[in-house]
C-alpha angles and dihedrals in degrees: 000000000000121000115246126232094268091057091048091049092049091051091048092050092050094050096044098057113050113201113232117237112257118237115271116277114280095023119108122221116196132131089237088063089059090050090051092048090051093049092048092048092051091047093049094048092045093051093047092050092045090051093049091046091050092051091046093049092050094055117101112257093244093053116068097341092157091053091050093050093049094044094050092046091050094051093045091048091051094051093046097040102033090131091069103024091057087074089072093068107016099053091060088047091051091048091050092051091047092050092050089055099251103133096165093054089047089053090051091054093047093047091051091048089055093048093049091047093051094046091047092050092047094049092045090052093046095050095041099044107015098052097053098268098107135073097235097093 
C-alpha cells in the first residue's frame, strides 16, 4: 500500500520543524528570569567591588598600598567599563542557561547585556567628549 500525498506532506512537515526540548520539570523559562538574573549578577559584583574598595581605602597607606591601588583601580574600571566587563560573569551565566535548555531566560540575559553595553558606551562618550574632557571640540 502506497502512502498518499497527504501522508507524505504530514511526514515532511513533522521532519522539517524540530520541536525544541522543554526545560526540565520544575524549572521556569521566561525572559524576565534572565533579566532578574542579570540584575542580581550586576548587584552582587557591584557590592563585592564596593566592599573591597572600601576596605582597601581604609587601609593605612604604608600597609598594603599596592592592594589598595589595585582594588580601587578594579572597582573604578568596572563602573566605567561595565559594558565590556559584564562579559566576564554574564557569558558563563548565559551558557549555563542555554545548556539547561532555557532559551527564553538566555535571551533575557543577552538582551540585558546589549542594553547595558549600549548605555555604558553612550554615557562614556557623553562624559568623555560632551563634558569637555575629549578632543572633539
